[in-house]
N, C-alpha and C positions, 0 to 999 in steps of 0.2 A: 570352561563353558563359558561363554560368554552371558553376562545379566539379564542383557535385552537383545534382541536381533532386531527391535522397531528401530525407526527413523528417530529423533527426538529432533525438531522445533522448538528453536530457540525463540521466545515470541514476548510480547510488552505486553503486561498486566494492563486494565481499568479499573478503576474504583469498582465496589464490590456494587453489584452484580457483574464478575468478569468478564467481558467480553473482548477478542480480536478488535482492534481499531485500527495500528498504522499502514498505512496504504505500501508500503514495503513489504510486510512482512504477510500481507494478505494477499500478493503474491505468490509467494512461497505455500501458502495455505492452500492456496487455489490447488496449486499443481495438482498437493499430495492428493485434495478431496477428489479431484478429479480421475488422480490415474488409480484412485482407491487405495493409496499403499497404507500398510499398517505404520501407526507413527504416534505418538506423544508428546506433549507438549511441557516445555520447560519455561517460566513464567521469570523474566527480571527486568526488574525495575531499572532504569537506565545508569545508577551509581554501581548494581551488579554486571553493569557488562563487562567492563575489562577486564576487572577479578575474576571475574568465569569462566574467559575465556581467551587470556592473556596464555595462560599455560600451554595451549594445542598452536597458538600464533606469536611463537615468541618474537618476529622480527616485524611484528604490524607496528604502527604507530596508530591505527585507528582500530577500532572494534565497534560492531554494529550488528544490529540482527534486521532480517532474518540473518541467521547461523543452521544449520545442520550439524548434526551427527551421525553418518550411514551407519547402517548394522554392521562393518566392518571394522570400526571404529573412528575412521578419518573425520576431521571437521572441514565444514565448505561454508565461505561467508559469503554475499553479497549475493541478492536476489537473482539476474541475470547469471552466474556463475554456477548457484544451485541450480536455476533450469537445465541449465545444458548439461550440468550431470547429472540430473534424474531423467531428463530424454536418454540419455545414453545408455544407463543401467537399465529403463523401464520404458522401452520407446512406443508403448501401447498404452493410450488412444496417443495420436499423435497430436504436439502441441505448435507443429507448425511455427520451430523456432527461425527459418528461415523467410517469413514474411517479411519483405519490407515495410512494410506496416508499423513495425515496432520501435523503430527507428522516427517513423516520421511521428509518431505517433508521443515520444516521450519528447519528442521537440517542442510539440504543442501543449503538451503538460508543464514544460520548463516556463511557456508563455503563462498558461494559467496562474502557476502559483506566483511568477511576476505581480502578477493582482490582486492574487486571494491572500497570499502572504497574512496581511494585516488583520485580513477575518478570520485567521484560523488562531493565527499564531498565541494569542493567549486564553484563548478558550482549551487548547487540548490541554494545559496544565489546570486550568477551571474549572472543567467539566470532566475532564477523562480521567488525569491522572493522578495517582495517590501522594499525600504531603511530602512523602520522601525524596519524590522527583523534582519538586519545583526550584528548587536552591539549582538543582542540574540545567533543568531545563533554564529557568531564566540568565544565566551565565553563559555558556553556549550559544543560544541563539540573542541574546542581546549584540555579542562576541561577532557572530554572522551579518545581524543587518547594520551594524555600527553605532546602535543606540542603544537607551532602554525601551522596552518594549512595549510600556506604556506610551511612549512619544512616540514610535512607528506608527504603533496603530492609530493614536491622530490624525496622525500625518495621512496615511493611507487607505485608512478603515474606512464602510460604510459604502454607499451607491458606487463613489468612483472605482472602488477594488472589483466592484464585477461590471463596469464599462472597460477596464484594462485587460480583463481576463478576456471578455466577451467575443472577441477577434477568432484567438486559439481555441473558446469552448466552441464557438458555430465552426472552424474547421476539424473540431474530433465530430461533431458531427456529420459534417460532411463526408467523412471519412467510413462514418459510423452507417451509414445509409449509402454508401455508391454501393454495394452491392446487395441487389433489394431481394434474394433468392431466401432471403431471414434476418435474423433480429442483429445478429451479431457481426463482426467488422468483416470475416471472410461468410460473410450472408448465411449458408446452413450452417457452417463450419466452426468450431469453435477452438481459438489458437489462444497462444499467451497473451497476445497484445489483449483479449477481452479481460483476462485477470489483471491487466492494468490496472486496464477503466474501471474493471469492478472496484479494485482497492482502492481508486483515487475517491468514486461514488460512496463507496461502505465510507469511509472516513469521515467523508464531512456530512455525510448523514447521519453520522455520530455525533457529530458537532450542531445537533439543532435546526427545525425546520427554517429558522431567523436566518440561517446563511443557506441550506442544503435548495430552499424554494427558490430565492436568488440565483442562485448558481444553475439551475433548471432551467430559468425565465433565460437566463442568458447565454444558455447554449443553442435558446430559436426552436428546438423544439422538444418538449421534455418526456414528453412520452415515449417518444425513440428509446431514451436513458433509463425508464422506469419501465417499457417493455424488455429492455435489456439484463437489465438487473435480475426481473419476475423469472426471466430462461434462465438462469444462473442458481435460480434458490436450490437446487437441490446439492450446488456445490458450495455454497455461503452459510448453508445452517448451520455446518458446525466447526463454532467461532469460539468456544469456552472451553477445550480441552482437547 
């Protein structure tokens, strides 16, 4: 008999008190919450991810969360792959994965991060991560941006970051408001693109008002995004287990 028939979600913890914070793991957590699936969370600090997941993905070079362990013992990595498998095995409620808005949204999100990365790249370790992650974060992120993080923030942070992100943020707002039957991207129908946007907003909200408020202002319609988050509250409340 198997020890557990629950789904296991591998997620990144925060400093105490622990709450989910990562945009990508939020996507999977929201799918699980929305579908009402029985799951538990196994929290992994960044240096723990590879040793924990390597035995289950021996051919992988990169190891990331979210990863889930399904009730049959299968491990699945990557939020989009996970969403497709969960939709296949648990088809209701429908995630509307075939909506073309998802790819459009992800393209705009890339533009947002081009602008806002200097505003979040040091705040994540300083505000959210336990000390054990700091070396890993600085090493991997400075390699990604091609310079020490302090220099990257100095060169690209502040008001300019929000100006750079504003066109993409305003495109997101236009997408969100296009269907006026409700507060979601598909009007009154919840879909996977909502969970992508919610993960983004929830992460930046965790980084504090000095980031979240100018981000909201740069969207051109803060109220639309706040109403959107409020409407998703039944599925965003479970964030610590």
